[in-house]
C-alpha positions in Angstrom: 33.6 59.6 -50.9 34.9 62.9 -52.1 35.4 61.5 -55.5 31.7 60.9 -55.9 31.0 64.5 -54.9 33.7 65.8 -57.3 31.9 63.9 -60.1 28.6 65.3 -58.8 30.1 68.8 -59.2 31.4 68.1 -62.7 28.1 67.0 -64.1 26.2 70.2 -63.4 29.1 72.3 -64.4 29.0 70.6 -67.9 25.2 71.1 -67.9 25.6 74.8 -67.0 27.6 75.3 -70.2 24.8 74.0 -72.3 21.9 75.6 -70.5 19.8 77.9 -72.7 17.0 78.9 -70.3 17.7 81.4 -67.5 15.6 79.4 -65.0 17.3 76.2 -65.9 20.7 78.0 -65.5 19.7 79.2 -62.0 18.6 75.8 -60.9 21.8 74.2 -62.1 23.9 76.9 -60.3 22.0 76.3 -57.1 22.6 72.5 -57.4 26.3 73.2 -58.1 26.6 75.5 -55.1 25.0 72.9 -52.8 27.3 70.2 -54.1 30.4 72.4 -53.6 29.3 73.2 -50.0 28.7 69.6 -49.2 32.1 68.7 -50.6 33.7 71.4 -48.4 32.0 70.0 -45.3 33.1 66.5 -46.1 36.7 67.6 -46.8 36.8 69.6 -43.5 35.5 66.6 -41.6 38.1 64.3 -43.1 40.9 66.8 -42.4 39.7 67.2 -38.8 39.2 70.9 -39.0 35.5 70.4 -38.3 34.0 68.2 -35.6 31.5 65.7 -37.2 29.7 65.2 -33.9 26.6 67.4 -33.1 27.3 70.1 -30.5 24.9 68.6 -27.9 
């Protein structure tokens, strides 16, 4: 599962290098940050450092 997110991170990173418009660049950066955060959560859940169950 993490492989798909790593690919999902690589695609916007490549697009970011080719972005000409500032608005497009910001949108790609936002997408990239969200993908990185989601990958960090998935990795933490797999490592057991974060509990995947809701707190209630």
